[in-house]
C-alpha positions as CSV (number, residue, x, y, z in Angstrom):
1,M,88.3,77.3,-37.3
2,S,91.0,74.6,-36.9
3,D,93.1,73.4,-39.8
4,P,92.4,69.7,-40.6
5,R,96.1,69.2,-41.4
6,T,97.0,70.2,-37.8
7,A,94.1,68.3,-36.1
8,G,95.2,65.7,-33.6
9,P,94.4,61.9,-33.7
10,E,91.3,62.5,-31.5
11,S,89.6,64.4,-34.3
12,R,90.1,61.5,-36.8
13,R,88.6,58.9,-34.5
14,P,85.1,57.6,-35.6
15,D,82.1,58.4,-33.5
16,P,81.3,55.6,-31.0
17,W,77.9,55.1,-32.7
18,V,79.6,54.8,-36.1
19,R,81.9,52.1,-34.7
20,H,78.9,50.4,-33.1
21,R,77.0,50.4,-36.4
22,R,80.0,49.0,-38.3
23,W,80.2,46.2,-35.7
24,V,76.5,45.3,-36.0
25,V,76.7,45.3,-39.9
26,G,79.8,43.1,-39.8
27,A,78.2,40.7,-37.3
28,C,75.2,40.4,-39.6
29,V,77.3,39.6,-42.6
30,V,79.3,37.0,-40.7
31,R,76.2,35.3,-39.4
32,A,74.7,35.2,-42.9
33,V,77.9,33.7,-44.3
34,F,78.2,31.1,-41.6
35,I,74.5,30.1,-41.9
36,T,74.9,29.6,-45.7
37,A,78.2,27.8,-45.4
38,G,76.8,25.5,-42.7
39,L,73.7,24.6,-44.7
40,V,75.8,23.9,-47.9
41,T,78.3,21.8,-45.8
42,A,75.5,19.8,-44.3
43,Y,74.1,19.2,-47.8
44,Y,77.4,17.7,-48.9
45,L,77.9,15.6,-45.8
46,L,74.5,14.2,-45.1
47,P,73.9,10.5,-46.2
48,L,71.3,11.3,-48.8
49,D,72.0,8.2,-51.0
50,E,70.2,5.9,-48.6
51,H,66.7,7.3,-49.3
52,G,64.3,6.3,-52.0
53,T,61.6,8.1,-54.0
54,A,59.4,8.2,-50.9
55,G,62.3,9.6,-49.0
56,A,62.8,12.4,-51.5
57,S,59.1,13.4,-51.2
58,A,59.2,13.2,-47.4
59,L,62.4,15.3,-47.4
60,L,60.8,17.9,-49.6
61,A,57.6,18.1,-47.6
62,C,59.3,18.2,-44.2
63,G,61.8,20.7,-45.5
64,L,59.2,23.1,-46.8
65,L,57.5,22.9,-43.4
66,A,60.8,23.7,-41.8
67,V,61.3,26.7,-44.1
68,L,57.9,28.1,-43.2
69,V,58.6,27.7,-39.5
70,V,62.0,29.3,-39.8
71,F,60.6,32.2,-41.9
72,C,57.8,32.9,-39.3
73,W,60.4,32.9,-36.5
74,E,62.7,35.3,-38.5
75,V,59.7,37.7,-39.0
76,R,59.2,37.8,-35.3
77,V,62.9,38.4,-34.7
78,I,62.9,41.2,-37.2
79,V,60.0,43.0,-35.5
80,R,61.7,42.8,-32.1
81,S,65.2,43.6,-33.3
82,P,66.8,47.1,-32.8
83,H,68.2,46.6,-36.3
84,P,65.3,45.3,-38.4
85,R,66.8,46.0,-41.8
86,L,69.9,44.0,-41.1
87,K,67.9,41.2,-39.6
88,A,65.7,41.1,-42.7
89,V,68.8,40.7,-44.9
90,E,70.1,37.9,-42.6
91,A,66.6,36.2,-42.7
92,L,66.4,36.4,-46.5
93,A,69.9,34.9,-46.9
94,A,69.1,32.0,-44.5
95,T,65.7,31.3,-46.1
96,L,67.2,31.2,-49.6
97,A,70.1,29.0,-48.6
98,L,67.7,26.6,-46.9
99,L,65.4,26.5,-49.9
100,F,68.3,25.8,-52.3
101,V,69.8,23.1,-50.2
102,L,66.3,21.5,-49.7
103,F,65.4,21.2,-53.4
104,A,68.9,20.2,-54.4
105,G,68.8,17.4,-51.8
106,A,65.4,16.3,-53.1
107,Y,66.6,16.2,-56.7
108,Y,69.7,14.3,-55.7
109,V,67.8,11.7,-53.7
110,L,65.3,11.2,-56.5
111,E,68.0,10.7,-59.2
112,S,70.0,8.4,-56.9
113,S,66.9,6.2,-56.1
114,T,65.3,6.4,-59.6
115,P,68.0,6.8,-62.3
116,G,66.7,8.5,-65.4
117,S,64.5,10.9,-63.5
118,F,66.6,13.7,-65.1
119,S,68.2,14.0,-68.5
120,E,71.6,13.1,-67.0
121,P,72.9,11.6,-63.7
122,L,73.1,14.2,-60.9
123,T,75.9,14.7,-58.5
124,R,75.3,16.9,-55.5
125,T,76.9,19.8,-57.3
126,D,74.8,19.1,-60.4
127,A,71.6,19.1,-58.2
128,L,72.5,22.4,-56.6
129,Y,73.3,23.9,-60.0
130,F,70.0,22.8,-61.4
131,T,68.2,24.3,-58.4
132,L,69.8,27.6,-58.9
133,T,69.0,27.7,-62.7
134,V,65.4,26.9,-61.9
135,F,65.1,29.5,-59.2
136,S,66.8,32.2,-61.4
137,T,64.5,31.2,-64.4
138,V,67.6,31.0,-66.5
139,G,66.7,27.5,-67.8
140,F,69.8,26.5,-69.8
141,G,68.1,23.3,-70.7
142,D,71.2,21.2,-70.1
143,I,69.4,19.4,-67.2
144,T,65.7,18.7,-67.4
145,A,63.3,16.6,-65.4
146,R,62.0,13.5,-67.2
147,S,60.0,11.6,-64.6
148,Q,56.6,12.6,-63.3
149,T,57.9,12.9,-59.8
150,G,60.9,15.1,-60.9
151,R,58.6,17.4,-62.8
152,V,56.3,17.8,-59.8
153,M,59.3,18.7,-57.7
154,V,60.4,21.3,-60.3
155,M,56.9,22.8,-60.4
156,S,56.9,22.9,-56.6
157,Q,60.2,24.9,-56.7
158,M,58.8,27.3,-59.3
159,V,55.7,27.9,-57.1
160,V,57.8,28.4,-54.0
161,G,60.1,30.8,-55.8
162,L,57.1,32.9,-57.0
163,L,55.6,33.0,-53.5
164,L,59.0,34.0,-52.1
165,V,59.2,36.9,-54.5
166,A,55.6,38.0,-54.3
167,F,54.6,37.2,-50.7
168,A,57.7,36.7,-48.5
169,A,59.4,39.9,-49.7
170,R,56.3,41.9,-48.7
171,V,56.1,40.2,-45.4
172,L,59.8,41.0,-44.7
173,A,59.3,44.6,-45.8
174,S,56.2,44.9,-43.5
175,A,58.2,43.4,-40.6
176,V,61.0,45.9,-41.1
177,Q,58.6,48.8,-41.0
178,T,57.0,47.5,-37.9
179,G,60.4,47.0,-36.3
180,L,61.4,50.5,-37.2
181,R,58.3,52.0,-35.6
182,R,58.8,49.9,-32.5
183,R,62.4,51.0,-32.2
184,D,61.5,54.7,-32.6
185,R,58.7,54.3,-30.1
186,D,60.7,52.5,-27.4
187,P,63.8,54.1,-25.8
188,P,67.1,52.3,-26.4
189,A,68.1,50.0,-23.6
190,E,71.7,51.0,-23.5
191,K,74.2,53.1,-25.5
192,P,77.6,52.1,-26.7
193,A,80.5,52.9,-24.4
194,G,81.9,56.4,-24.7
195,T,78.7,58.2,-25.6
196,D,77.2,61.0,-23.5
197,T,74.4,59.6,-21.3
198,T,73.1,63.0,-20.1
199,T,70.1,64.5,-21.7
200,R,69.6,68.1,-22.9
201,D,66.7,68.6,-20.4
202,Q,69.1,68.2,-17.4
203,T,70.2,71.3,-15.5
204,P,73.8,71.8,-14.4
205,D,72.8,71.0,-10.9
206,Q,71.2,67.7,-12.0
207,E,74.2,66.7,-14.0
208,A,76.5,67.3,-11.0
209,E,74.4,64.9,-8.8
210,P,76.0,61.4,-8.4
């Protein structure tokens, strides 16, 4: 048995599959961060001040439809992905970021077009903060909806949040299980460089063939 202290550099190198796994995890994290940063950046840059109350309602309705479409597409990607768990994490991060930006934008447009809809004027940061407090059910009470339209929007966010926890989480978990079964059933398309491509069933004569 070799002494670990005298082992060469080759023995300390990570397995190619381990390196590949680390690369996949890192890429998933980077994509999730970029998607979230891109949505938040768009929220701060888009000209939301030019819309009225009808614009806020239209923004919320179209945004919720877009969230549903994106979520269904993400479920399909998870099922077909070779890494369904990581894709589910990425999908959840993208869905949450899109929901937060959507409701924050609707709150900001409503307060800008109809001052007094909330207990205090809302900046974009205030609207995003209020969205997070409603979603997390913290409810500090420092910002509250006063107008009927504002309260309908807040109730809509509460319902969507409950559906996300009760329904969307189960759908993602089911998609992950389906993706895992599909991955285990189908042979991998390719292996990372440096791994042995021969199988145990091959004989020495077969392995020697070109």
